PyMOL commands that place a pseudoatom at each C-alpha (Angstrom):
pseudoatom trace, name=CA, resn=MET, resi=1, chain=A, elem=C, hetatm=0, pos=[47.017, 16.431, -58.259]
pseudoatom trace, name=CA, resn=ASN, resi=2, chain=A, elem=C, hetatm=0, pos=[45.546, 18.612, -55.529]
pseudoatom trace, name=CA, resn=ASN, resi=3, chain=A, elem=C, hetatm=0, pos=[43.016, 19.762, -58.143]
pseudoatom trace, name=CA, resn=ILE, resi=4, chain=A, elem=C, hetatm=0, pos=[41.757, 16.390, -58.751]
pseudoatom trace, name=CA, resn=LEU, resi=5, chain=A, elem=C, hetatm=0, pos=[41.183, 15.566, -55.243]
pseudoatom trace, name=CA, resn=LEU, resi=6, chain=A, elem=C, hetatm=0, pos=[39.194, 18.668, -54.566]
pseudoatom trace, name=CA, resn=LYS, resi=7, chain=A, elem=C, hetatm=0, pos=[36.883, 17.878, -57.655]
pseudoatom trace, name=CA, resn=LYS, resi=8, chain=A, elem=C, hetatm=0, pos=[36.186, 14.351, -56.259]
pseudoatom trace, name=CA, resn=SER, resi=9, chain=A, elem=C, hetatm=0, pos=[35.343, 15.376, -52.673]
pseudoatom trace, name=CA, resn=LYS, resi=10, chain=A, elem=C, hetatm=0, pos=[31.552, 15.438, -51.802]
pseudoatom trace, name=CA, resn=PRO, resi=11, chain=A, elem=C, hetatm=0, pos=[29.904, 18.801, -51.291]
pseudoatom trace, name=CA, resn=LYS, resi=12, chain=A, elem=C, hetatm=0, pos=[29.309, 19.802, -47.632]
pseudoatom trace, name=CA, resn=GLY, resi=13, chain=A, elem=C, hetatm=0, pos=[25.532, 19.951, -46.245]
pseudoatom trace, name=CA, resn=THR, resi=14, chain=A, elem=C, hetatm=0, pos=[22.656, 17.682, -45.974]
pseudoatom trace, name=CA, resn=THR, resi=15, chain=A, elem=C, hetatm=0, pos=[20.439, 16.377, -48.639]
pseudoatom trace, name=CA, resn=PHE, resi=16, chain=A, elem=C, hetatm=0, pos=[16.602, 16.315, -48.651]
pseudoatom trace, name=CA, resn=VAL, resi=17, chain=A, elem=C, hetatm=0, pos=[16.618, 12.565, -48.134]
pseudoatom trace, name=CA, resn=GLU, resi=18, chain=A, elem=C, hetatm=0, pos=[18.800, 12.923, -45.036]
pseudoatom trace, name=CA, resn=VAL, resi=19, chain=A, elem=C, hetatm=0, pos=[16.471, 15.530, -43.582]
pseudoatom trace, name=CA, resn=LEU, resi=20, chain=A, elem=C, hetatm=0, pos=[13.400, 13.221, -44.193]
pseudoatom trace, name=CA, resn=LEU, resi=21, chain=A, elem=C, hetatm=0, pos=[15.309, 10.383, -42.388]
pseudoatom trace, name=CA, resn=TYR, resi=22, chain=A, elem=C, hetatm=0, pos=[16.104, 12.570, -39.338]
pseudoatom trace, name=CA, resn=ILE, resi=23, chain=A, elem=C, hetatm=0, pos=[12.518, 13.785, -39.114]
pseudoatom trace, name=CA, resn=ALA, resi=24, chain=A, elem=C, hetatm=0, pos=[11.306, 10.059, -39.294]
pseudoatom trace, name=CA, resn=LEU, resi=25, chain=A, elem=C, hetatm=0, pos=[13.778, 8.972, -36.589]
pseudoatom trace, name=CA, resn=LEU, resi=26, chain=A, elem=C, hetatm=0, pos=[12.864, 11.936, -34.477]
pseudoatom trace, name=CA, resn=SER, resi=27, chain=A, elem=C, hetatm=0, pos=[9.104, 11.216, -34.849]
pseudoatom trace, name=CA, resn=ILE, resi=28, chain=A, elem=C, hetatm=0, pos=[9.584, 7.577, -33.708]
pseudoatom trace, name=CA, resn=VAL, resi=29, chain=A, elem=C, hetatm=0, pos=[11.447, 8.676, -30.688]
pseudoatom trace, name=CA, resn=ILE, resi=30, chain=A, elem=C, hetatm=0, pos=[8.926, 11.397, -29.728]
pseudoatom trace, name=CA, resn=ILE, resi=31, chain=A, elem=C, hetatm=0, pos=[6.134, 8.757, -30.163]
pseudoatom trace, name=CA, resn=PHE, resi=32, chain=A, elem=C, hetatm=0, pos=[8.021, 6.247, -27.876]
pseudoatom trace, name=CA, resn=ILE, resi=33, chain=A, elem=C, hetatm=0, pos=[8.567, 9.002, -25.223]
pseudoatom trace, name=CA, resn=THR, resi=34, chain=A, elem=C, hetatm=0, pos=[4.936, 10.154, -25.362]
pseudoatom trace, name=CA, resn=ASP, resi=35, chain=A, elem=C, hetatm=0, pos=[3.771, 6.576, -24.880]
pseudoatom trace, name=CA, resn=ILE, resi=36, chain=A, elem=C, hetatm=0, pos=[6.007, 6.204, -21.807]
pseudoatom trace, name=CA, resn=ILE, resi=37, chain=A, elem=C, hetatm=0, pos=[4.613, 9.424, -20.376]
pseudoatom trace, name=CA, resn=LEU, resi=38, chain=A, elem=C, hetatm=0, pos=[0.996, 8.494, -20.880]
pseudoatom trace, name=CA, resn=GLN, resi=39, chain=A, elem=C, hetatm=0, pos=[1.428, 5.014, -19.384]
pseudoatom trace, name=CA, resn=THR, resi=40, chain=A, elem=C, hetatm=0, pos=[3.163, 6.690, -16.348]
pseudoatom trace, name=CA, resn=LEU, resi=41, chain=A, elem=C, hetatm=0, pos=[0.293, 9.187, -15.892]
pseudoatom trace, name=CA, resn=SER, resi=42, chain=A, elem=C, hetatm=0, pos=[-2.238, 6.408, -16.280]
pseudoatom trace, name=CA, resn=PHE, resi=43, chain=A, elem=C, hetatm=0, pos=[-0.575, 4.321, -13.610]
pseudoatom trace, name=CA, resn=MET, resi=44, chain=A, elem=C, hetatm=0, pos=[-0.243, 7.399, -11.252]
pseudoatom trace, name=CA, resn=ILE, resi=45, chain=A, elem=C, hetatm=0, pos=[-3.931, 8.012, -11.545]
pseudoatom trace, name=CA, resn=GLU, resi=46, chain=A, elem=C, hetatm=0, pos=[-4.836, 4.462, -10.925]
pseudoatom trace, name=CA, resn=SER, resi=47, chain=A, elem=C, hetatm=0, pos=[-2.573, 4.304, -7.942]
pseudoatom trace, name=CA, resn=ARG, resi=48, chain=A, elem=C, hetatm=0, pos=[-4.124, 7.490, -6.536]
pseudoatom trace, name=CA, resn=ASN, resi=49, chain=A, elem=C, hetatm=0, pos=[-7.561, 6.072, -6.946]
pseudoatom trace, name=CA, resn=ILE, resi=50, chain=A, elem=C, hetatm=0, pos=[-6.713, 2.910, -5.154]
pseudoatom trace, name=CA, resn=SER, resi=51, chain=A, elem=C, hetatm=0, pos=[-4.999, 4.838, -2.357]
pseudoatom trace, name=CA, resn=TYR, resi=52, chain=A, elem=C, hetatm=0, pos=[-8.126, 7.101, -1.797]
pseudoatom trace, name=CA, resn=LEU, resi=53, chain=A, elem=C, hetatm=0, pos=[-10.454, 4.051, -1.836]
pseudoatom trace, name=CA, resn=ASP, resi=54, chain=A, elem=C, hetatm=0, pos=[-8.164, 2.036, 0.507]
pseudoatom trace, name=CA, resn=SER, resi=55, chain=A, elem=C, hetatm=0, pos=[-7.635, 5.072, 2.883]
pseudoatom trace, name=CA, resn=ASP, resi=56, chain=A, elem=C, hetatm=0, pos=[-11.385, 5.808, 3.101]
pseudoatom trace, name=CA, resn=ALA, resi=57, chain=A, elem=C, hetatm=0, pos=[-12.311, 2.152, 3.596]
pseudoatom trace, name=CA, resn=ARG, resi=58, chain=A, elem=C, hetatm=0, pos=[-9.818, 1.866, 6.530]
pseudoatom trace, name=CA, resn=PHE, resi=59, chain=A, elem=C, hetatm=0, pos=[-10.994, 5.126, 8.034]
pseudoatom trace, name=CA, resn=ILE, resi=60, chain=A, elem=C, hetatm=0, pos=[-14.753, 4.282, 7.640]
pseudoatom trace, name=CA, resn=SER, resi=61, chain=A, elem=C, hetatm=0, pos=[-14.601, 0.867, 9.145]
pseudoatom trace, name=CA, resn=THR, resi=62, chain=A, elem=C, hetatm=0, pos=[-12.325, 1.864, 12.023]
pseudoatom trace, name=CA, resn=LYS, resi=63, chain=A, elem=C, hetatm=0, pos=[-14.658, 4.847, 12.883]
pseudoatom trace, name=CA, resn=LEU, resi=64, chain=A, elem=C, hetatm=0, pos=[-17.740, 2.697, 12.726]
pseudoatom trace, name=CA, resn=ARG, resi=65, chain=A, elem=C, hetatm=0, pos=[-16.187, -0.014, 14.883]
pseudoatom trace, name=CA, resn=ASN, resi=66, chain=A, elem=C, hetatm=0, pos=[-14.997, 2.365, 17.437]
pseudoatom trace, name=CA, resn=ASP, resi=67, chain=A, elem=C, hetatm=0, pos=[-18.369, 4.146, 17.711]
pseudoatom trace, name=CA, resn=VAL, resi=68, chain=A, elem=C, hetatm=0, pos=[-20.323, 0.865, 17.967]
pseudoatom trace, name=CA, resn=ARG, resi=69, chain=A, elem=C, hetatm=0, pos=[-17.937, -0.293, 20.759]
pseudoatom trace, name=CA, resn=ARG, resi=70, chain=A, elem=C, hetatm=0, pos=[-18.405, 2.807, 22.869]
pseudoatom trace, name=CA, resn=ALA, resi=71, chain=A, elem=C, hetatm=0, pos=[-22.238, 3.090, 22.339]
pseudoatom trace, name=CA, resn=ASP, resi=72, chain=A, elem=C, hetatm=0, pos=[-24.247, 2.932, 25.418]
pseudoatom trace, name=CA, resn=SER, resi=73, chain=A, elem=C, hetatm=0, pos=[-27.242, 1.682, 23.352]
pseudoatom trace, name=CA, resn=ILE, resi=74, chain=A, elem=C, hetatm=0, pos=[-28.128, 1.315, 19.693]
pseudoatom trace, name=CA, resn=SER, resi=75, chain=A, elem=C, hetatm=0, pos=[-31.610, 2.538, 18.573]
pseudoatom trace, name=CA, resn=ILE, resi=76, chain=A, elem=C, hetatm=0, pos=[-31.431, 1.702, 14.864]
pseudoatom trace, name=CA, resn=PRO, resi=77, chain=A, elem=C, hetatm=0, pos=[-31.426, -0.945, 13.912]
pseudoatom trace, name=CA, resn=ALA, resi=78, chain=A, elem=C, hetatm=0, pos=[-33.283, -1.916, 16.976]
pseudoatom trace, name=CA, resn=THR, resi=79, chain=A, elem=C, hetatm=0, pos=[-34.605, -5.393, 16.426]
pseudoatom trace, name=CA, resn=ILE, resi=80, chain=A, elem=C, hetatm=0, pos=[-32.492, -8.599, 15.711]
pseudoatom trace, name=CA, resn=GLY, resi=81, chain=A, elem=C, hetatm=0, pos=[-32.322, -9.154, 12.016]
pseudoatom trace, name=CA, resn=GLU, resi=82, chain=A, elem=C, hetatm=0, pos=[-33.413, -5.834, 11.137]
pseudoatom trace, name=CA, resn=THR, resi=83, chain=A, elem=C, hetatm=0, pos=[-31.575, -4.081, 8.200]
pseudoatom trace, name=CA, resn=THR, resi=84, chain=A, elem=C, hetatm=0, pos=[-31.530, -0.396, 7.600]
pseudoatom trace, name=CA, resn=GLU, resi=85, chain=A, elem=C, hetatm=0, pos=[-29.487, 2.302, 5.672]
pseudoatom trace, name=CA, resn=GLU, resi=86, chain=A, elem=C, hetatm=0, pos=[-28.587, 4.166, 8.914]
pseudoatom trace, name=CA, resn=LEU, resi=87, chain=A, elem=C, hetatm=0, pos=[-27.240, 3.705, 12.361]
pseudoatom trace, name=CA, resn=HIS, resi=88, chain=A, elem=C, hetatm=0, pos=[-28.394, 5.549, 15.519]
pseudoatom trace, name=CA, resn=PHE, resi=89, chain=A, elem=C, hetatm=0, pos=[-26.825, 5.077, 18.940]
pseudoatom trace, name=CA, resn=VAL, resi=90, chain=A, elem=C, hetatm=0, pos=[-26.441, 6.888, 22.243]
pseudoatom trace, name=CA, resn=PHE, resi=91, chain=A, elem=C, hetatm=0, pos=[-23.237, 7.614, 23.927]
pseudoatom trace, name=CA, resn=ASP, resi=92, chain=A, elem=C, hetatm=0, pos=[-22.931, 9.556, 27.150]
pseudoatom trace, name=CA, resn=THR, resi=93, chain=A, elem=C, hetatm=0, pos=[-26.633, 10.477, 26.823]
pseudoatom trace, name=CA, resn=GLU, resi=94, chain=A, elem=C, hetatm=0, pos=[-25.981, 12.141, 23.450]
pseudoatom trace, name=CA, resn=ASN, resi=95, chain=A, elem=C, hetatm=0, pos=[-27.453, 11.014, 20.126]
pseudoatom trace, name=CA, resn=TYR, resi=96, chain=A, elem=C, hetatm=0, pos=[-25.390, 10.063, 17.258]
pseudoatom trace, name=CA, resn=SER, resi=97, chain=A, elem=C, hetatm=0, pos=[-26.344, 8.950, 13.669]
pseudoatom trace, name=CA, resn=TYR, resi=98, chain=A, elem=C, hetatm=0, pos=[-24.784, 7.759, 10.671]
pseudoatom trace, name=CA, resn=THR, resi=99, chain=A, elem=C, hetatm=0, pos=[-26.605, 8.375, 7.302]
pseudoatom trace, name=CA, resn=LEU, resi=100, chain=A, elem=C, hetatm=0, pos=[-25.969, 8.266, 3.613]
pseudoatom trace, name=CA, resn=ALA, resi=101, chain=A, elem=C, hetatm=0, pos=[-26.821, 11.419, 1.492]
pseudoatom trace, name=CA, resn=ASP, resi=102, chain=A, elem=C, hetatm=0, pos=[-26.005, 11.740, -2.122]
pseudoatom trace, name=CA, resn=GLY, resi=103, chain=A, elem=C, hetatm=0, pos=[-22.939, 9.504, -1.867]
pseudoatom trace, name=CA, resn=VAL, resi=104, chain=A, elem=C, hetatm=0, pos=[-21.631, 11.180, 1.300]
pseudoatom trace, name=CA, resn=LEU, resi=105, chain=A, elem=C, hetatm=0, pos=[-21.558, 9.028, 4.496]
pseudoatom trace, name=CA, resn=GLN, resi=106, chain=A, elem=C, hetatm=0, pos=[-22.147, 11.447, 7.285]
pseudoatom trace, name=CA, resn=ILE, resi=107, chain=A, elem=C, hetatm=0, pos=[-22.245, 11.463, 11.067]
pseudoatom trace, name=CA, resn=THR, resi=108, chain=A, elem=C, hetatm=0, pos=[-24.461, 13.715, 12.982]
pseudoatom trace, name=CA, resn=ASP, resi=109, chain=A, elem=C, hetatm=0, pos=[-23.477, 14.320, 16.625]
pseudoatom trace, name=CA, resn=PRO, resi=110, chain=A, elem=C, hetatm=0, pos=[-24.334, 17.093, 19.133]
pseudoatom trace, name=CA, resn=ASN, resi=111, chain=A, elem=C, hetatm=0, pos=[-21.819, 19.562, 17.532]
pseudoatom trace, name=CA, resn=GLY, resi=112, chain=A, elem=C, hetatm=0, pos=[-23.185, 19.035, 13.923]
pseudoatom trace, name=CA, resn=THR, resi=113, chain=A, elem=C, hetatm=0, pos=[-22.942, 16.955, 10.755]
pseudoatom trace, name=CA, resn=TYR, resi=114, chain=A, elem=C, hetatm=0, pos=[-19.638, 15.866, 9.245]
pseudoatom trace, name=CA, resn=ARG, resi=115, chain=A, elem=C, hetatm=0, pos=[-18.515, 14.067, 6.217]
pseudoatom trace, name=CA, resn=ILE, resi=116, chain=A, elem=C, hetatm=0, pos=[-16.882, 10.630, 6.658]
pseudoatom trace, name=CA, resn=ASN, resi=117, chain=A, elem=C, hetatm=0, pos=[-15.623, 9.777, 3.211]
pseudoatom trace, name=CA, resn=SER, resi=118, chain=A, elem=C, hetatm=0, pos=[-13.282, 12.057, 1.215]
pseudoatom trace, name=CA, resn=ASN, resi=119, chain=A, elem=C, hetatm=0, pos=[-14.265, 14.142, -1.784]
pseudoatom trace, name=CA, resn=GLN, resi=120, chain=A, elem=C, hetatm=0, pos=[-12.432, 11.624, -4.007]
pseudoatom trace, name=CA, resn=THR, resi=121, chain=A, elem=C, hetatm=0, pos=[-14.913, 8.760, -3.209]
pseudoatom trace, name=CA, resn=TYR, resi=122, chain=A, elem=C, hetatm=0, pos=[-18.505, 8.400, -2.889]
pseudoatom trace, name=CA, resn=VAL, resi=123, chain=A, elem=C, hetatm=0, pos=[-20.554, 5.656, -0.874]
pseudoatom trace, name=CA, resn=ASP, resi=124, chain=A, elem=C, hetatm=0, pos=[-22.771, 3.722, -3.322]
pseudoatom trace, name=CA, resn=SER, resi=125, chain=A, elem=C, hetatm=0, pos=[-24.571, 1.704, -0.492]
pseudoatom trace, name=CA, resn=PHE, resi=126, chain=A, elem=C, hetatm=0, pos=[-24.623, 1.624, 3.146]
pseudoatom trace, name=CA, resn=SER, resi=127, chain=A, elem=C, hetatm=0, pos=[-26.297, -1.266, 4.926]
pseudoatom trace, name=CA, resn=VAL, resi=128, chain=A, elem=C, hetatm=0, pos=[-26.473, -1.832, 8.685]
pseudoatom trace, name=CA, resn=LYS, resi=129, chain=A, elem=C, hetatm=0, pos=[-27.838, -5.117, 10.066]
pseudoatom trace, name=CA, resn=ASN, resi=130, chain=A, elem=C, hetatm=0, pos=[-28.397, -5.960, 13.725]
pseudoatom trace, name=CA, resn=THR, resi=131, chain=A, elem=C, hetatm=0, pos=[-27.188, -9.538, 14.242]
pseudoatom trace, name=CA, resn=SER, resi=132, chain=A, elem=C, hetatm=0, pos=[-27.152, -9.689, 18.039]
pseudoatom trace, name=CA, resn=TYR, resi=133, chain=A, elem=C, hetatm=0, pos=[-28.116, -12.745, 19.913]
pseudoatom trace, name=CA, resn=GLU, resi=134, chain=A, elem=C, hetatm=0, pos=[-30.920, -12.564, 22.441]
pseudoatom trace, name=CA, resn=SER, resi=135, chain=A, elem=C, hetatm=0, pos=[-28.531, -12.866, 25.524]
pseudoatom trace, name=CA, resn=GLY, resi=136, chain=A, elem=C, hetatm=0, pos=[-25.547, -11.231, 24.038]
pseudoatom trace, name=CA, resn=SER, resi=137, chain=A, elem=C, hetatm=0, pos=[-24.233, -7.838, 23.371]
pseudoatom trace, name=CA, resn=ALA, resi=138, chain=A, elem=C, hetatm=0, pos=[-25.232, -5.781, 20.379]
pseudoatom trace, name=CA, resn=THR, resi=139, chain=A, elem=C, hetatm=0, pos=[-23.626, -7.044, 17.156]
pseudoatom trace, name=CA, resn=ILE, resi=140, chain=A, elem=C, hetatm=0, pos=[-23.983, -5.011, 14.015]
pseudoatom trace, name=CA, resn=ASN, resi=141, chain=A, elem=C, hetatm=0, pos=[-22.882, -6.069, 10.469]
pseudoatom trace, name=CA, resn=PHE, resi=142, chain=A, elem=C, hetatm=0, pos=[-21.949, -3.348, 7.932]
pseudoatom trace, name=CA, resn=ASP, resi=143, chain=A, elem=C, hetatm=0, pos=[-21.931, -3.761, 4.080]
pseudoatom trace, name=CA, resn=ILE, resi=144, chain=A, elem=C, hetatm=0, pos=[-20.622, -0.607, 2.328]
pseudoatom trace, name=CA, resn=VAL, resi=145, chain=A, elem=C, hetatm=0, pos=[-19.887, -0.114, -1.355]
pseudoatom trace, name=CA, resn=LEU, resi=146, chain=A, elem=C, hetatm=0, pos=[-17.257, 2.658, -1.847]
pseudoatom trace, name=CA, resn=GLN, resi=147, chain=A, elem=C, hetatm=0, pos=[-16.549, 3.955, -5.257]
pseudoatom trace, name=CA, resn=SER, resi=148, chain=A, elem=C, hetatm=0, pos=[-13.979, 6.283, -6.828]
pseudoatom trace, name=CA, resn=ARG, resi=149, chain=A, elem=C, hetatm=0, pos=[-15.082, 9.587, -8.312]
pseudoatom trace, name=CA, resn=THR, resi=150, chain=A, elem=C, hetatm=0, pos=[-12.328, 9.434, -10.861]
pseudoatom trace, name=CA, resn=VAL, resi=151, chain=A, elem=C, hetatm=0, pos=[-12.752, 6.889, -13.867]
pseudoatom trace, name=CA, resn=SER, resi=152, chain=A, elem=C, hetatm=0, pos=[-9.986, 4.220, -13.488]
pseudoatom trace, name=CA, resn=SER, resi=153, chain=A, elem=C, hetatm=0, pos=[-9.195, 1.291, -15.801]
pseudoatom trace, name=CA, resn=SER, resi=154, chain=A, elem=C, hetatm=0, pos=[-9.186, -1.445, -13.166]
pseudoatom trace, name=CA, resn=VAL, resi=155, chain=A, elem=C, hetatm=0, pos=[-10.229, -0.628, -9.545]
pseudoatom trace, name=CA, resn=ASP, resi=156, chain=A, elem=C, hetatm=0, pos=[-13.139, 1.691, -9.192]
pseudoatom trace, name=CA, resn=GLN, resi=157, chain=A, elem=C, hetatm=0, pos=[-14.894, 0.364, -5.943]
pseudoatom trace, name=CA, resn=ILE, resi=158, chain=A, elem=C, hetatm=0, pos=[-14.279, -1.449, -2.900]
pseudoatom trace, name=CA, resn=ASN, resi=159, chain=A, elem=C, hetatm=0, pos=[-16.833, -3.665, -1.054]
pseudoatom trace, name=CA, resn=ILE, resi=160, chain=A, elem=C, hetatm=0, pos=[-16.330, -3.423, 2.744]
pseudoatom trace, name=CA, resn=SER, resi=161, chain=A, elem=C, hetatm=0, pos=[-18.111, -5.879, 5.099]
pseudoatom trace, name=CA, resn=PHE, resi=162, chain=A, elem=C, hetatm=0, pos=[-17.265, -6.136, 8.860]
pseudoatom trace, name=CA, resn=THR, resi=163, chain=A, elem=C, hetatm=0, pos=[-18.881, -6.756, 12.138]
pseudoatom trace, name=CA, resn=ALA, resi=164, chain=A, elem=C, hetatm=0, pos=[-18.726, -4.569, 15.129]
pseudoatom trace, name=CA, resn=ASN, resi=165, chain=A, elem=C, hetatm=0, pos=[-19.745, -5.468, 18.669]
pseudoatom trace, name=CA, resn=LYS, resi=166, chain=A, elem=C, hetatm=0, pos=[-20.880, -3.191, 21.506]
pseudoatom trace, name=CA, resn=ARG, resi=167, chain=A, elem=C, hetatm=0, pos=[-18.842, -3.458, 24.688]
pseudoatom trace, name=CA, resn=GLU, resi=168, chain=A, elem=C, hetatm=0, pos=[-20.770, -4.563, 27.744]
for i in range(1, 168): cmd.bond("trace and resi %d" % i, "trace and resi %d" % (i + 1))
show_as sticks, trace
zoom trace
């Protein structure tokens, strides 16, 4: 009787079909995990690009507003309605200027020339317009296009438009 039970039991081990099934299931799991990792990396890169653009936009607009406010006089753009691609002003008898060179917004002051935007962004355009009134304080409109240096799928540039007034 024991002999009959031993002959009817299945042999131990895996068959070729079972190995193929395991490989197919493992491949599906690996593809699913790879897709999740790639989507996560894509989201991380996009978030980083947005963060760089937003941070640079806030820094540039705050710096320009503060410098226009503290200026004793603005020499470029000098006349009402004039639009230029640079800003020159005097503060405490020293000259300051903002210019755009190869995608870098830079300020030149008595101590040297410094980069305003980060290495992760570049300034595509920088427009400065004098919109002052005849009897009022100097009012300057800024239009800036800031772009990401990293290719992103959705947000790759920010348009910044704001107005700054010189204190009297």
